[in-house]
C-alpha positions as CSV (number, residue, x, y, z in Angstrom):
1,M,74.4,104.2,111.9
2,T,74.1,107.0,114.4
3,K,76.9,108.9,115.8
4,T,76.9,107.3,119.2
5,K,76.8,103.6,117.4
6,Q,79.8,104.8,115.3
7,T,81.7,105.9,118.5
8,M,80.9,102.6,120.2
9,L,82.1,100.5,117.1
10,R,85.4,102.4,117.1
11,K,85.8,101.6,120.9
12,Q,85.2,98.0,120.3
13,V,87.8,97.8,117.6
14,A,90.4,99.7,119.7
15,P,91.8,96.5,121.5
16,Y,93.0,95.2,118.3
17,E,95.2,98.1,117.4
18,K,98.3,96.9,118.9
19,A,101.0,95.2,117.1
20,D,102.3,91.8,118.5
21,T,106.0,91.5,118.1
22,Q,106.1,87.7,118.2
23,N,103.2,87.5,115.7
24,S,105.0,89.9,113.3
25,I,108.3,87.9,113.5
26,V,106.5,84.7,112.9
27,Q,104.7,86.2,109.9
28,L,108.1,87.3,108.5
29,L,109.7,84.0,108.8
30,N,106.6,82.1,107.2
31,T,106.4,84.7,104.3
32,I,109.8,86.0,103.2
33,L,111.8,82.7,103.7
34,P,109.3,80.7,101.7
35,F,109.2,83.3,98.9
36,I,113.0,83.0,98.6
37,L,112.9,79.4,98.5
38,L,110.3,79.3,95.9
39,W,112.3,82.0,93.8
40,I,115.3,79.7,93.9
41,L,113.3,76.5,93.1
42,A,111.7,78.3,90.1
43,Y,115.1,79.3,88.8
44,E,116.3,75.6,89.2
45,S,113.3,74.4,87.5
46,L,114.2,76.2,84.2
47,S,116.4,73.4,83.4
48,V,113.4,70.9,83.7
49,S,110.4,72.6,82.3
50,Y,109.3,76.1,81.9
51,F,105.7,74.8,82.7
52,L,106.9,73.8,86.1
53,T,108.7,77.2,86.4
54,L,105.3,78.9,85.8
55,G,103.6,76.8,88.3
56,I,106.0,77.6,90.9
57,S,105.8,81.2,90.0
58,V,102.2,81.2,90.8
59,V,102.8,80.1,94.3
60,A,105.7,82.5,94.7
61,A,103.5,85.3,93.5
62,G,101.0,84.5,96.4
63,F,103.7,84.8,98.8
64,L,104.9,88.2,97.2
65,T,101.3,89.4,97.7
66,R,101.7,88.4,101.2
67,I,104.9,90.5,101.5
68,F,103.0,93.4,100.1
69,I,100.6,93.2,102.9
70,I,103.4,93.3,105.5
71,F,104.7,96.3,103.6
72,H,101.0,97.8,103.6
73,D,101.0,97.5,107.4
74,C,104.4,99.1,107.9
75,T,103.1,102.2,106.0
76,H,100.3,102.3,108.4
77,G,102.7,101.9,111.4
78,S,100.8,98.7,112.5
79,F,103.2,95.8,112.0
80,F,105.6,96.7,114.7
81,K,105.4,99.0,117.7
82,S,108.6,100.9,116.7
83,K,108.1,103.6,114.1
84,K,111.7,103.1,113.0
85,A,111.3,99.3,112.6
86,N,108.3,99.9,110.5
87,K,110.3,102.1,108.1
88,I,113.2,99.9,107.9
89,L,111.0,96.9,107.1
90,G,108.7,98.8,104.9
91,T,111.6,100.0,102.9
92,I,113.0,96.6,102.5
93,T,109.7,94.9,101.6
94,G,109.1,98.0,99.3
95,V,112.2,96.9,97.3
96,L,110.7,93.4,97.0
97,T,107.3,94.6,95.9
98,M,108.7,97.7,94.0
99,H,106.9,100.3,96.1
100,P,108.7,103.2,97.8
101,F,107.8,103.2,101.4
102,S,107.4,107.0,101.9
103,Q,105.7,107.8,98.6
104,W,103.1,105.1,99.0
105,K,102.6,105.8,102.7
106,H,101.4,109.4,101.7
107,E,99.3,108.4,98.9
108,H,97.7,105.5,100.8
109,S,96.9,107.8,103.8
110,V,95.1,110.1,101.6
111,H,93.1,107.0,100.1
112,H,91.9,106.1,103.7
113,A,91.1,109.8,104.6
114,T,89.1,110.2,101.4
115,S,87.8,106.8,100.3
116,S,84.2,107.0,99.0
117,N,84.3,110.8,99.1
118,L,83.1,112.0,95.5
119,D,84.6,115.6,96.3
120,K,88.1,114.3,97.0
121,R,88.8,111.6,94.4
122,G,92.1,111.3,92.7
123,T,94.9,110.2,95.2
124,G,95.7,106.4,95.8
125,D,92.3,105.3,94.5
126,I,90.5,103.7,91.4
127,W,89.3,106.2,88.8
128,V,85.5,106.4,89.3
129,M,83.2,108.7,87.4
130,T,79.6,109.3,88.1
131,I,76.9,108.9,85.4
132,E,76.6,112.7,85.0
133,E,80.4,113.3,84.9
134,Y,80.6,110.6,82.0
135,K,77.9,112.3,80.1
136,A,79.5,115.7,80.4
137,A,83.0,114.4,79.5
138,S,84.6,114.9,76.0
139,I,85.0,112.2,73.6
140,W,88.7,111.8,74.7
141,Q,87.9,111.6,78.4
142,K,85.2,109.0,77.7
143,I,87.7,107.0,75.6
144,S,90.4,107.3,78.3
145,Y,87.8,106.2,81.0
146,R,86.6,103.2,79.0
147,L,90.2,102.0,78.4
148,Y,91.1,102.6,82.0
149,R,88.2,100.4,83.2
150,N,88.8,97.7,80.8
151,P,89.9,94.6,82.5
152,I,92.8,93.8,80.1
153,V,94.2,97.3,80.6
154,M,93.6,97.5,84.3
155,F,94.8,94.1,85.4
156,G,97.2,93.5,82.4
157,L,99.0,96.8,81.6
158,G,98.2,98.2,85.1
159,P,100.8,96.4,87.1
160,I,103.5,97.2,84.5
161,Y,102.6,100.9,84.6
162,V,102.1,101.2,88.3
163,F,105.0,99.0,89.5
164,L,107.7,99.8,86.8
165,L,106.8,103.4,85.8
166,K,104.6,105.3,88.3
167,N,106.3,104.1,91.5
168,R,109.8,105.2,90.3
169,F,109.1,108.9,90.4
170,N,108.2,111.4,93.1
171,R,105.0,113.7,93.1
172,K,105.8,117.4,92.4
173,D,105.3,118.4,96.0
174,A,107.0,115.4,97.7
175,R,109.1,116.5,100.6
176,K,112.8,115.8,100.8
177,K,112.6,112.7,103.0
178,E,110.0,111.2,100.7
179,R,112.1,111.9,97.6
180,M,115.2,110.5,99.2
181,N,113.2,107.2,100.1
182,T,112.2,106.9,96.6
183,Y,115.7,107.5,95.3
184,L,116.9,104.8,97.7
185,T,114.3,102.2,96.9
186,N,115.1,102.6,93.1
187,A,118.8,102.2,93.7
188,L,118.4,99.2,95.8
189,I,116.1,97.7,93.1
190,A,118.6,98.4,90.5
191,A,121.3,96.9,92.5
192,A,119.4,93.6,93.2
193,V,118.4,93.2,89.5
194,S,121.9,93.9,88.2
195,L,123.4,91.4,90.7
196,L,120.9,88.6,89.8
197,C,121.1,89.4,86.1
198,W,125.0,89.3,86.4
199,T,125.0,85.9,88.5
200,L,122.1,84.2,86.9
201,G,121.9,85.6,83.5
202,W,119.4,88.4,82.4
203,Q,117.3,85.8,80.4
204,S,116.9,83.5,83.4
205,F,116.1,86.3,85.7
206,L,113.4,87.7,83.6
207,L,111.9,84.1,83.0
208,V,111.6,83.7,86.7
209,Q,110.8,87.3,88.0
210,F,108.4,88.5,85.3
211,P,105.6,85.9,85.9
212,I,106.0,86.3,89.7
213,F,105.9,90.2,89.3
214,F,103.0,90.2,86.8
215,I,100.7,87.6,88.7
216,S,101.3,89.2,92.1
217,G,100.8,92.8,90.7
218,S,97.6,91.8,88.9
219,M,96.4,90.0,92.0
220,G,97.1,93.2,94.1
221,I,95.2,95.5,91.7
222,W,92.3,93.0,91.6
223,L,92.1,93.0,95.4
224,F,92.1,96.8,95.7
225,Y,89.6,97.1,92.9
226,V,87.0,94.6,94.0
227,Q,87.0,95.6,97.7
228,H,85.8,99.1,96.6
229,T,83.8,98.3,93.4
230,F,80.7,96.3,94.3
231,E,77.0,97.3,93.4
232,D,75.9,98.6,96.6
233,S,78.9,100.4,97.6
234,Y,79.1,103.9,99.4
235,F,79.8,107.2,97.7
236,E,78.8,110.6,98.9
237,G,79.8,114.3,98.5
238,N,81.9,115.9,101.0
239,D,78.9,117.4,103.2
240,D,77.3,114.0,103.6
241,W,80.2,111.9,103.8
242,E,81.2,109.9,106.9
243,Y,84.4,108.2,107.7
244,V,82.9,105.1,109.6
245,K,80.1,104.7,106.9
246,A,82.8,104.9,104.1
247,A,84.8,102.2,105.9
248,V,82.0,99.5,106.8
249,E,79.7,100.3,103.6
250,G,82.2,101.4,101.0
251,S,84.8,98.6,101.7
252,S,83.8,95.1,101.3
253,Y,84.4,91.8,103.3
254,Y,85.9,89.6,100.6
255,K,85.2,86.1,102.0
256,L,87.9,84.1,100.6
257,P,88.9,80.4,101.0
258,K,91.4,80.0,103.7
259,P,94.5,79.3,101.7
260,I,93.8,82.4,99.7
261,Q,92.9,84.4,102.7
262,W,96.2,83.4,104.3
263,L,98.3,84.3,101.3
264,T,96.5,87.7,101.0
265,G,97.2,88.5,104.6
266,N,93.5,88.8,105.6
267,I,93.1,91.9,103.5
268,G,89.7,90.5,102.7
269,Y,88.5,91.9,105.9
270,H,88.9,95.3,104.2
271,H,86.0,96.9,106.1
272,V,87.8,96.3,109.3
273,H,91.1,97.7,107.9
274,H,89.4,100.9,106.6
275,L,87.7,101.4,110.0
276,S,91.1,101.1,111.7
277,P,94.3,100.9,109.7
278,R,96.2,100.4,113.0
279,V,94.9,96.9,113.3
280,P,97.6,94.5,112.1
281,N,96.6,92.2,109.3
282,Y,97.0,89.2,111.7
283,K,94.3,90.7,113.9
284,L,91.8,91.5,111.3
285,E,89.9,88.3,111.3
286,A,89.5,88.2,115.1
287,C,88.4,91.8,115.1
288,H,85.7,90.9,112.5
289,E,84.6,87.7,114.3
290,N,84.4,89.4,117.8
291,T,82.7,92.7,116.7
292,E,79.0,92.0,115.7
293,P,78.3,95.2,113.7
294,L,81.4,94.4,111.5
295,Q,79.7,91.1,110.5
296,N,76.6,92.9,109.0
297,V,78.6,94.5,106.1
298,P,78.7,94.0,102.3
299,T,80.0,90.5,101.7
300,I,81.4,89.1,98.5
301,T,82.9,85.8,97.5
302,L,85.1,84.7,94.8
303,A,82.1,83.8,92.7
304,T,80.2,87.2,93.3
305,S,83.1,89.3,93.0
306,L,83.4,88.6,89.3
307,K,80.3,90.7,88.8
308,S,82.2,93.7,89.7
309,L,84.0,93.6,86.3
310,K,80.8,94.9,84.7
311,F,80.5,97.9,87.0
312,R,81.8,101.2,85.4
313,L,79.9,104.1,86.7
314,W,78.5,105.4,89.8
315,D,74.8,106.3,89.9
316,E,74.3,109.1,92.5
317,K,70.6,108.8,92.4
318,E,70.3,105.1,93.0
319,K,73.4,104.9,95.2
320,K,74.9,102.0,93.2
321,F,77.4,100.9,90.6
322,V,76.1,100.4,87.0
323,T,77.3,99.3,83.6
324,F,77.8,101.6,80.6
325,K,74.7,100.1,79.1
326,E,72.6,100.7,82.3
327,A,73.7,104.3,82.3
328,K,72.1,105.0,78.9
329,P,68.7,106.6,79.0
330,V,66.1,104.2,77.8
331,K,64.4,105.4,74.5
332,Q,60.7,105.4,74.5
333,P,59.1,103.7,71.5
334,S,57.7,106.2,69.1
335,I,53.9,106.1,69.0
336,K,52.4,106.7,65.4
337,R,49.3,108.7,65.6
338,V,46.5,108.0,63.0
339,T,44.6,111.1,61.9
340,A,40.8,110.2,61.5
341,T,39.2,111.3,58.3
342,T,35.5,111.9,58.2
343,K,33.4,111.3,55.0
344,S,31.1,113.9,53.8
């Protein structure tokens, strides 16, 4: 894609970069209220059957994922026109999703500015090693990387580590406002948990909250992972890296069934979001449908996305993700040479 085409593409997307207050309020009402009602229903169902509770929790987890997308939009300043309104709502939804607003805003901004840049990895992204880096790594680095990329660790232990531990602490160079927002978020989470445990009982609280938290957390990590980990993705060194190409080639269009697309706040249109984070989630689909160049991008479905689980390393030469097995050099079969003998 030439520089001229890239400029034209960004101009085509620009009209969708404005928040619509009415749409934002409607989305709040059809997301947060149902989540609260489902949480109460899950609690009431404890006296009937825990299997029923788990069933309700799955649906509630979907709505919590949708709340996270609202939080996500707030960090980009795209949900409301007002910067203050985005911060207030972002902090509230950050409590519900266990993400400090200012901290995540910083890390996610870095992610957008460096996504698919091989020389600027490490902040707000999935750990990716190239084949050469893996070969040169120590045995402990290789073990750590293999564990990290293991689906059980990434999608099982990952939500517990990220939401309960990592998000509770500030980075070393965080500014005062960011630190204070993290402290406020932690205090509000502690207060809400304490109140619910006191009124409902800690056992009942955990039986309802843990599956909702775990399912939505795993879903969130999966969405982030699969939308940047597909075979023909885009990664380049800093000298060759281009923002627009990283957006439309390094972020997938995750074509989901309509109910799941709705619950995940259209985040499947990840290529549109990376091209312009200022587009609110409720305008991503329209932007995709009305911008022809955005329709010719890497597309994955629920079925094909499962293939991403096998991808482990980035092949810089072939420009694609490969498995650990594919990264190993093929051993050439040894050839036995027979020395001819002459009879005298």
